[in-house]
Biopython code that builds the backbone (N, CA, C, O; Angstrom):
import numpy as np
from Bio.PDB.StructureBuilder import StructureBuilder

atoms = [
    (1, "MET", "N", (0.821, -1.118, -0.098)),
    (1, "MET", "CA", (0.115, -0.308, -0.100)),
    (1, "MET", "C", (1.244, 1.272, -0.094)),
    (1, "MET", "O", (2.425, 1.196, 0.244)),
    (2, "SER", "N", (0.601, 2.555, -0.516)),
    (2, "SER", "CA", (0.926, 3.747, -0.861)),
    (2, "SER", "C", (1.117, 4.273, 0.620)),
    (2, "SER", "O", (0.468, 3.690, 1.489)),
    (3, "SER", "N", (1.860, 5.213, 0.956)),
    (3, "SER", "CA", (1.242, 6.072, 2.131)),
    (3, "SER", "C", (1.146, 7.594, 1.857)),
    (3, "SER", "O", (1.858, 8.031, 0.953)),
    (4, "ALA", "N", (0.433, 8.355, 2.460)),
    (4, "ALA", "CA", (0.164, 9.527, 2.057)),
    (4, "ALA", "C", (1.552, 10.312, 3.221)),
    (4, "ALA", "O", (2.004, 10.038, 4.333)),
    (5, "ARG", "N", (1.880, 11.652, 1.893)),
    (5, "ARG", "CA", (2.735, 12.642, 2.770)),
    (5, "ARG", "C", (1.868, 14.034, 3.266)),
    (5, "ARG", "O", (0.839, 14.624, 2.938)),
    (6, "GLN", "N", (2.926, 14.160, 4.239)),
    (6, "GLN", "CA", (2.226, 16.359, 4.564)),
    (6, "GLN", "C", (3.448, 17.110, 4.074)),
    (6, "GLN", "O", (4.643, 16.825, 4.148)),
    (7, "THR", "N", (2.861, 18.073, 3.591)),
    (7, "THR", "CA", (3.745, 19.020, 3.289)),
    (7, "THR", "C", (2.975, 20.428, 3.906)),
    (7, "THR", "O", (1.837, 20.434, 4.376)),
    (8, "THR", "N", (3.794, 21.504, 3.797)),
    (8, "THR", "CA", (3.655, 22.787, 3.647)),
    (8, "THR", "C", (4.157, 23.458, 2.909)),
    (8, "THR", "O", (4.019, 24.676, 3.028)),
    (9, "ASP", "N", (5.005, 22.856, 1.769)),
    (9, "ASP", "CA", (6.107, 23.876, 0.863)),
    (9, "ASP", "C", (4.801, 23.602, -0.234)),
    (9, "ASP", "O", (4.111, 22.607, -0.453)),
    (10, "HIS", "N", (4.821, 25.226, -0.906)),
    (10, "HIS", "CA", (4.071, 25.687, -1.950)),
    (10, "HIS", "C", (4.212, 25.376, -2.965)),
    (10, "HIS", "O", (3.259, 25.094, -3.691)),
    (11, "ASP", "N", (5.520, 25.323, -3.370)),
    (11, "ASP", "CA", (5.966, 25.100, -4.563)),
    (11, "ASP", "C", (5.678, 23.289, -4.936)),
    (11, "ASP", "O", (5.256, 22.879, -6.018)),
    (12, "GLU", "N", (6.034, 22.415, -3.734)),
    (12, "GLU", "CA", (5.779, 20.938, -3.894)),
    (12, "GLU", "C", (3.933, 20.677, -4.222)),
    (12, "GLU", "O", (3.328, 19.899, -4.959)),
    (13, "ILE", "N", (3.484, 21.778, -3.241)),
    (13, "ILE", "CA", (1.663, 21.496, -3.203)),
    (13, "ILE", "C", (1.236, 21.801, -5.053)),
    (13, "ILE", "O", (0.608, 21.072, -5.821)),
    (14, "ARG", "N", (1.731, 22.852, -5.242)),
    (14, "ARG", "CA", (1.236, 23.557, -6.896)),
    (14, "ARG", "C", (1.817, 22.644, -8.071)),
    (14, "ARG", "O", (1.233, 22.507, -9.146)),
    (15, "ARG", "N", (3.100, 22.000, -7.731)),
    (15, "ARG", "CA", (3.625, 20.999, -8.985)),
    (15, "ARG", "C", (2.622, 19.655, -8.650)),
    (15, "ARG", "O", (1.996, 19.282, -9.642)),
    (16, "TRP", "N", (2.351, 18.795, -7.280)),
    (16, "TRP", "CA", (1.823, 17.711, -7.085)),
    (16, "TRP", "C", (0.261, 17.980, -7.972)),
    (16, "TRP", "O", (-0.270, 17.159, -8.720)),
    (17, "ILE", "N", (-0.331, 19.568, -7.583)),
    (17, "ILE", "CA", (-1.918, 19.501, -8.577)),
    (17, "ILE", "C", (-1.604, 19.591, -9.618)),
    (17, "ILE", "O", (-2.122, 18.647, -10.214)),
    (18, "GLU", "N", (-0.851, 20.366, -10.495)),
    (18, "GLU", "CA", (-0.613, 21.089, -11.930)),
    (18, "GLU", "C", (-0.516, 19.278, -12.301)),
    (18, "GLU", "O", (-1.471, 18.695, -12.815)),
    (19, "GLU", "N", (0.724, 18.605, -11.957)),
    (19, "GLU", "CA", (0.760, 17.541, -12.370)),
    (19, "GLU", "C", (-0.381, 16.277, -12.740)),
    (19, "GLU", "O", (-0.276, 15.256, -13.419)),
    (20, "ARG", "N", (-1.526, 16.881, -11.938)),
    (20, "ARG", "CA", (-2.535, 15.515, -12.187)),
    (20, "ARG", "C", (-3.470, 16.713, -12.692)),
    (20, "ARG", "O", (-4.432, 16.863, -11.940)),
    (21, "ASP", "N", (-3.441, 17.506, -13.651)),
    (21, "ASP", "CA", (-4.327, 18.888, -13.882)),
    (21, "ASP", "C", (-5.558, 19.387, -13.419)),
    (21, "ASP", "O", (-6.625, 19.698, -13.950)),
    (22, "GLY", "N", (-5.036, 19.373, -12.103)),
    (22, "GLY", "CA", (-6.236, 20.006, -11.029)),
    (22, "GLY", "C", (-5.792, 21.580, -11.276)),
    (22, "GLY", "O", (-4.893, 22.098, -11.939)),
    (23, "MET", "N", (-7.135, 22.236, -10.200)),
    (23, "MET", "CA", (-6.719, 23.852, -10.348)),
    (23, "MET", "C", (-6.647, 23.598, -8.679)),
    (23, "MET", "O", (-6.592, 22.664, -7.879)),
    (24, "PRO", "N", (-6.684, 25.037, -8.707)),
    (24, "PRO", "CA", (-6.774, 25.803, -7.361)),
    (24, "PRO", "C", (-8.057, 26.068, -7.210)),
    (24, "PRO", "O", (-8.648, 26.499, -8.201)),
    (25, "THR", "N", (-8.909, 25.855, -5.774)),
    (25, "THR", "CA", (-10.262, 26.036, -5.727)),
    (25, "THR", "C", (-10.858, 26.034, -4.449)),
    (25, "THR", "O", (-10.698, 25.146, -3.611)),
    (26, "ARG", "N", (-11.746, 27.333, -4.281)),
    (26, "ARG", "CA", (-12.433, 27.248, -3.103)),
    (26, "ARG", "C", (-13.885, 26.636, -3.391)),
    (26, "ARG", "O", (-14.329, 26.508, -4.531)),
    (27, "VAL", "N", (-14.637, 26.239, -2.119)),
    (27, "VAL", "CA", (-15.774, 26.108, -1.746)),
    (27, "VAL", "C", (-16.836, 27.579, -2.027)),
    (27, "VAL", "O", (-16.866, 28.399, -1.110)),
    (28, "LYS", "N", (-17.557, 27.819, -3.119)),
    (28, "LYS", "CA", (-17.955, 29.263, -3.021)),
    (28, "LYS", "C", (-19.201, 29.158, -1.674)),
    (28, "LYS", "O", (-19.805, 28.265, -1.078)),
    (29, "ASP", "N", (-19.108, 30.926, -1.654)),
    (29, "ASP", "CA", (-20.125, 31.200, -0.527)),
    (29, "ASP", "C", (-19.245, 30.739, 0.725)),
    (29, "ASP", "O", (-19.913, 30.859, 1.752)),
    (30, "SER", "N", (-17.555, 30.095, 1.045)),
    (30, "SER", "CA", (-17.317, 30.129, 2.116)),
    (30, "SER", "C", (-16.851, 30.855, 3.127)),
    (30, "SER", "O", (-16.371, 30.593, 4.230)),
    (31, "GLY", "N", (-17.163, 32.108, 2.345)),
    (31, "GLY", "CA", (-16.342, 33.526, 3.306)),
    (31, "GLY", "C", (-15.318, 33.688, 3.199)),
    (31, "GLY", "O", (-14.670, 32.836, 2.590)),
    (32, "GLU", "N", (-14.676, 34.824, 3.718)),
    (32, "GLU", "CA", (-13.510, 35.181, 3.424)),
    (32, "GLU", "C", (-12.557, 34.282, 3.355)),
    (32, "GLU", "O", (-11.843, 34.180, 2.357)),
    (33, "GLY", "N", (-12.429, 33.487, 4.464)),
    (33, "GLY", "CA", (-11.253, 32.301, 4.770)),
    (33, "GLY", "C", (-11.138, 31.631, 4.087)),
    (33, "GLY", "O", (-10.007, 31.313, 3.722)),
    (34, "GLY", "N", (-12.604, 30.894, 3.396)),
    (34, "GLY", "CA", (-12.940, 30.115, 2.433)),
    (34, "GLY", "C", (-12.145, 28.807, 2.587)),
    (34, "GLY", "O", (-10.984, 28.815, 2.997)),
    (35, "ILE", "N", (-12.691, 27.868, 2.304)),
    (35, "ILE", "CA", (-12.210, 25.993, 2.506)),
    (35, "ILE", "C", (-12.259, 25.484, 0.814)),
    (35, "ILE", "O", (-13.095, 25.217, -0.049)),
    (36, "LEU", "N", (-10.556, 25.559, 1.021)),
    (36, "LEU", "CA", (-10.031, 24.957, -0.220)),
    (36, "LEU", "C", (-10.158, 23.831, -1.038)),
    (36, "LEU", "O", (-9.797, 22.875, -0.352)),
    (37, "ARG", "N", (-10.363, 23.595, -1.737)),
    (37, "ARG", "CA", (-9.942, 22.582, -3.012)),
    (37, "ARG", "C", (-9.252, 22.261, -4.039)),
    (37, "ARG", "O", (-8.705, 22.925, -4.919)),
    (38, "VAL", "N", (-9.351, 21.011, -3.796)),
    (38, "VAL", "CA", (-8.524, 20.438, -5.477)),
    (38, "VAL", "C", (-9.218, 19.953, -6.178)),
    (38, "VAL", "O", (-9.603, 18.838, -5.824)),
    (39, "ASP", "N", (-9.931, 20.676, -7.972)),
    (39, "ASP", "CA", (-10.513, 20.370, -8.903)),
    (39, "ASP", "C", (-9.728, 19.749, -10.066)),
    (39, "ASP", "O", (-8.818, 20.268, -10.713)),
    (40, "PHE", "N", (-10.320, 18.415, -10.209)),
    (40, "PHE", "CA", (-9.863, 17.777, -11.421)),
    (40, "PHE", "C", (-10.683, 17.778, -12.402)),
    (40, "PHE", "O", (-11.864, 17.510, -12.182)),
    (41, "GLY", "N", (-10.290, 18.044, -13.551)),
    (41, "GLY", "CA", (-11.351, 17.836, -14.892)),
    (41, "GLY", "C", (-12.491, 18.900, -15.057)),
    (41, "GLY", "O", (-12.009, 20.031, -15.003)),
    (42, "LYS", "N", (-13.823, 18.900, -15.238)),
    (42, "LYS", "CA", (-14.614, 19.359, -15.697)),
    (42, "LYS", "C", (-14.996, 20.204, -14.110)),
    (42, "LYS", "O", (-15.206, 19.623, -13.046)),
    (43, "PRO", "N", (-15.004, 21.302, -14.275)),
    (43, "PRO", "CA", (-14.959, 21.917, -12.601)),
    (43, "PRO", "C", (-16.828, 21.976, -12.043)),
    (43, "PRO", "O", (-17.852, 22.061, -12.721)),
    (44, "GLU", "N", (-16.660, 21.904, -10.840)),
    (44, "GLU", "CA", (-17.655, 21.615, -9.894)),
    (44, "GLU", "C", (-18.479, 22.987, -9.820)),
    (44, "GLU", "O", (-17.980, 24.110, -9.896)),
    (45, "GLU", "N", (-20.127, 22.617, -9.622)),
    (45, "GLU", "CA", (-20.840, 23.713, -9.874)),
    (45, "GLU", "C", (-20.595, 24.509, -8.257)),
    (45, "GLU", "O", (-21.132, 25.555, -7.891)),
    (46, "THR", "N", (-19.923, 23.916, -7.713)),
    (46, "THR", "CA", (-20.121, 24.551, -6.184)),
    (46, "THR", "C", (-18.570, 24.862, -5.878)),
    (46, "THR", "O", (-18.289, 25.042, -4.693)),
    (47, "LEU", "N", (-17.893, 24.914, -6.502)),
    (47, "LEU", "CA", (-16.368, 25.464, -6.370)),
    (47, "LEU", "C", (-15.721, 26.787, -7.256)),
    (47, "LEU", "O", (-16.050, 26.614, -8.430)),
    (48, "GLU", "N", (-15.297, 27.451, -7.178)),
    (48, "GLU", "CA", (-14.818, 28.359, -7.937)),
    (48, "GLU", "C", (-13.281, 28.781, -7.638)),
    (48, "GLU", "O", (-12.667, 28.886, -6.576)),
    (49, "LYS", "N", (-12.862, 29.001, -9.116)),
    (49, "LYS", "CA", (-11.048, 28.908, -9.157)),
    (49, "LYS", "C", (-10.466, 30.157, -8.467)),
    (49, "LYS", "O", (-10.910, 31.300, -8.362)),
    (50, "VAL", "N", (-9.522, 29.674, -8.103)),
    (50, "VAL", "CA", (-8.875, 30.847, -7.363)),
    (50, "VAL", "C", (-7.601, 31.113, -7.558)),
    (50, "VAL", "O", (-6.992, 30.076, -7.294)),
    (51, "GLU", "N", (-6.653, 32.184, -7.970)),
    (51, "GLU", "CA", (-5.341, 32.012, -8.402)),
    (51, "GLU", "C", (-4.629, 31.630, -7.552)),
    (51, "GLU", "O", (-4.966, 32.071, -6.453)),
    (52, "TRP", "N", (-3.610, 30.876, -7.532)),
    (52, "TRP", "CA", (-2.605, 30.618, -6.518)),
    (52, "TRP", "C", (-1.802, 31.717, -5.176)),
    (52, "TRP", "O", (-1.450, 31.454, -4.026)),
    (53, "GLU", "N", (-1.752, 32.957, -5.972)),
    (53, "GLU", "CA", (-1.033, 33.713, -4.827)),
    (53, "GLU", "C", (-2.655, 33.631, -3.679)),
    (53, "GLU", "O", (-2.345, 33.380, -2.514)),
    (54, "GLU", "N", (-4.023, 33.786, -3.880)),
    (54, "GLU", "CA", (-4.846, 33.209, -2.920)),
    (54, "GLU", "C", (-5.073, 32.464, -2.533)),
    (54, "GLU", "O", (-5.434, 32.535, -1.358)),
    (55, "PHE", "N", (-5.037, 30.889, -3.340)),
    (55, "PHE", "CA", (-4.822, 29.614, -2.230)),
    (55, "PHE", "C", (-4.468, 29.318, -1.308)),
    (55, "PHE", "O", (-5.012, 28.672, -0.412)),
    (56, "PHE", "N", (-2.954, 29.987, -1.436)),
    (56, "PHE", "CA", (-1.937, 29.760, -0.490)),
    (56, "PHE", "C", (-1.875, 31.266, 0.957)),
    (56, "PHE", "O", (-1.333, 31.256, 2.062)),
    (57, "ARG", "N", (-2.528, 32.147, 0.387)),
    (57, "ARG", "CA", (-3.051, 32.842, 1.524)),
    (57, "ARG", "C", (-4.239, 32.292, 2.400)),
    (57, "ARG", "O", (-4.425, 32.428, 3.609)),
    (58, "ILE", "N", (-4.928, 31.686, 1.530)),
    (58, "ILE", "CA", (-5.901, 31.323, 2.638)),
    (58, "ILE", "C", (-5.660, 29.802, 3.234)),
    (58, "ILE", "O", (-6.219, 29.242, 4.177)),
    (59, "PHE", "N", (-4.558, 29.310, 2.285)),
    (59, "PHE", "CA", (-3.431, 28.446, 3.162)),
    (59, "PHE", "C", (-2.803, 28.216, 4.549)),
    (59, "PHE", "O", (-2.833, 27.286, 5.355)),
    (60, "GLU", "N", (-2.266, 29.337, 4.513)),
    (60, "GLU", "CA", (-1.792, 30.040, 5.385)),
    (60, "GLU", "C", (-2.325, 30.241, 6.500)),
    (60, "GLU", "O", (-2.057, 29.596, 7.513)),
    (61, "LYS", "N", (-3.429, 31.493, 6.398)),
    (61, "LYS", "CA", (-4.034, 31.979, 7.070)),
    (61, "LYS", "C", (-5.365, 30.841, 8.205)),
    (61, "LYS", "O", (-6.026, 31.041, 9.225)),
    (62, "ASN", "N", (-5.186, 29.829, 7.358)),
    (62, "ASN", "CA", (-6.258, 28.568, 8.088)),
    (62, "ASN", "C", (-4.752, 27.782, 8.608)),
    (62, "ASN", "O", (-5.042, 26.614, 8.865)),
    (63, "ASP", "N", (-3.366, 28.015, 8.827)),
    (63, "ASP", "CA", (-2.734, 27.221, 9.229)),
    (63, "ASP", "C", (-2.887, 25.396, 8.647)),
    (63, "ASP", "O", (-2.880, 24.428, 9.408)),
    (64, "LEU", "N", (-3.001, 25.348, 7.304)),
    (64, "LEU", "CA", (-3.093, 23.966, 6.961)),
    (64, "LEU", "C", (-2.138, 23.443, 6.247)),
    (64, "LEU", "O", (-1.331, 24.078, 5.567)),
    (65, "ALA", "N", (-2.216, 21.885, 6.418)),
    (65, "ALA", "CA", (-1.216, 21.019, 5.348)),
    (65, "ALA", "C", (-1.538, 20.571, 4.397)),
    (65, "ALA", "O", (-2.735, 20.410, 4.154)),
    (66, "PHE", "N", (-0.704, 20.268, 3.661)),
    (66, "PHE", "CA", (-1.452, 19.316, 2.465)),
    (66, "PHE", "C", (-1.163, 17.868, 2.222)),
    (66, "PHE", "O", (-0.106, 17.556, 1.675)),
    (67, "LEU", "N", (-2.101, 16.891, 2.620)),
    (67, "LEU", "CA", (-1.627, 15.552, 2.886)),
    (67, "LEU", "C", (-2.071, 15.282, 1.710)),
    (67, "LEU", "O", (-2.980, 15.909, 1.167)),
    (68, "HIS", "N", (-1.289, 14.042, 1.076)),
    (68, "HIS", "CA", (-0.806, 13.433, -0.383)),
    (68, "HIS", "C", (-0.447, 12.364, -0.482)),
    (68, "HIS", "O", (0.423, 11.885, 0.245)),
    (69, "GLN", "N", (-1.296, 11.460, -1.822)),
    (69, "GLN", "CA", (-0.131, 10.355, -1.961)),
    (69, "GLN", "C", (0.117, 10.434, -3.906)),
    (69, "GLN", "O", (-0.686, 10.761, -4.780)),
    (70, "ASP", "N", (1.250, 10.079, -3.982)),
    (70, "ASP", "CA", (1.864, 10.116, -4.913)),
    (70, "ASP", "C", (1.544, 9.310, -5.774)),
    (70, "ASP", "O", (1.427, 9.799, -6.898)),
    (71, "LYS", "N", (1.276, 7.803, -5.637)),
    (71, "LYS", "CA", (1.255, 6.455, -6.055)),
    (71, "LYS", "C", (0.333, 6.186, -5.575)),
    (71, "LYS", "O", (0.056, 6.614, -4.455)),
    (72, "THR", "N", (-0.706, 5.135, -6.469)),
    (72, "THR", "CA", (-1.581, 4.216, -5.793)),
    (72, "THR", "C", (-1.132, 2.843, -5.468)),
    (72, "THR", "O", (-0.320, 2.421, -6.292)),
    (73, "ALA", "N", (-1.342, 2.239, -4.766)),
    (73, "ALA", "CA", (-0.620, 0.750, -4.424)),
    (73, "ALA", "C", (-0.650, -0.203, -5.686)),
    (73, "ALA", "O", (-0.210, -1.352, -5.665)),
    (74, "ASP", "N", (-0.991, 0.161, -6.344)),
    (74, "ASP", "CA", (-0.494, -0.003, -7.959)),
    (74, "ASP", "C", (0.197, 0.142, -8.676)),
    (74, "ASP", "O", (0.402, -0.422, -9.750)),
    (75, "GLY", "N", (0.819, 1.196, -8.008)),
    (75, "GLY", "CA", (1.527, 2.150, -8.793)),
    (75, "GLY", "C", (1.148, 3.301, -9.610)),
    (75, "GLY", "O", (1.904, 4.272, -9.583)),
    (76, "LYS", "N", (0.095, 3.344, -10.332)),
    (76, "LYS", "CA", (-0.605, 4.430, -10.659)),
    (76, "LYS", "C", (-0.399, 5.893, -10.212)),
    (76, "LYS", "O", (0.066, 5.985, -9.076)),
    (77, "LEU", "N", (-0.619, 6.953, -10.792)),
    (77, "LEU", "CA", (-0.777, 8.245, -9.983)),
    (77, "LEU", "C", (-1.900, 8.652, -9.718)),
    (77, "LEU", "O", (-2.866, 8.894, -10.441)),
    (78, "SER", "N", (-1.657, 8.762, -8.048)),
    (78, "SER", "CA", (-2.805, 9.010, -7.164)),
    (78, "SER", "C", (-3.260, 10.548, -7.568)),
    (78, "SER", "O", (-2.519, 11.276, -8.228)),
    (79, "ARG", "N", (-4.538, 10.954, -7.106)),
    (79, "ARG", "CA", (-5.150, 11.767, -6.825)),
    (79, "ARG", "C", (-5.739, 12.225, -5.521)),
    (79, "ARG", "O", (-6.518, 13.131, -5.224)),
    (80, "PHE", "N", (-5.089, 11.270, -4.823)),
    (80, "PHE", "CA", (-5.604, 11.150, -3.096)),
    (80, "PHE", "C", (-4.842, 12.666, -2.658)),
    (80, "PHE", "O", (-3.634, 12.849, -2.806)),
    (81, "SER", "N", (-5.863, 13.780, -2.050)),
    (81, "SER", "CA", (-5.223, 14.453, -1.061)),
    (81, "SER", "C", (-6.382, 15.230, -0.366)),
    (81, "SER", "O", (-7.521, 15.558, -0.698)),
    (82, "LYS", "N", (-5.450, 15.412, 0.958)),
    (82, "LYS", "CA", (-6.802, 16.431, 1.861)),
    (82, "LYS", "C", (-5.725, 17.714, 2.232)),
    (82, "LYS", "O", (-4.612, 17.893, 1.737)),
    (83, "PHE", "N", (-6.131, 18.200, 2.832)),
    (83, "PHE", "CA", (-5.979, 19.563, 3.668)),
    (83, "PHE", "C", (-6.460, 19.612, 5.061)),
    (83, "PHE", "O", (-7.647, 19.739, 5.359)),
    (84, "VAL", "N", (-5.540, 19.512, 5.857)),
    (84, "VAL", "CA", (-5.521, 19.223, 7.501)),
    (84, "VAL", "C", (-4.904, 19.936, 8.179)),
    (84, "VAL", "O", (-3.944, 20.438, 7.595)),
    (85, "SER", "N", (-5.051, 20.266, 9.364)),
    (85, "SER", "CA", (-4.980, 20.989, 10.633)),
    (85, "SER", "C", (-2.735, 20.921, 10.617)),
    (85, "SER", "O", (-2.433, 19.794, 10.225)),
    (86, "ARG", "N", (-1.721, 21.580, 10.850)),
    (86, "ARG", "CA", (-1.009, 21.534, 10.910)),
    (86, "ARG", "C", (-0.403, 20.658, 12.724)),
    (86, "ARG", "O", (0.520, 19.889, 12.993)),
    (87, "SER", "N", (-1.410, 21.255, 13.494)),
    (87, "SER", "CA", (-1.165, 21.617, 14.761)),
    (87, "SER", "C", (-1.604, 19.817, 15.160)),
    (87, "SER", "O", (-1.577, 19.419, 16.325)),
]
sb = StructureBuilder()
sb.init_structure("model")
sb.init_model(0)
sb.init_chain("A")
sb.init_seg("    ")
for serial, (resi, resn, name, xyz) in enumerate(atoms, 1):
    if name == "N":
        sb.init_residue(resn, " ", resi, " ")
    sb.init_atom(name, np.array(xyz, "f"), 0.0, 1.0, " ", f" {name:<3s}", serial, name[0])
structure = sb.get_structure()
């Protein structure tokens, strides 16, 4: 089984998302702080695209870390990720 890794490195996060054709988004109407998501493929109606600068501003303001898996257990590119508290 492939394990997940945690990072706060902006370059690593951006590279991981872009390698999977993802885009930085947040949940619509989630307030100023925002609830971050990664959208893959066709944009979901409940999400709105944000620029990387805004994405990482929210990321830092909410003291988040990015938990992600690089490969699935069978060696394929994984899209598993979630945002978790740093503490």
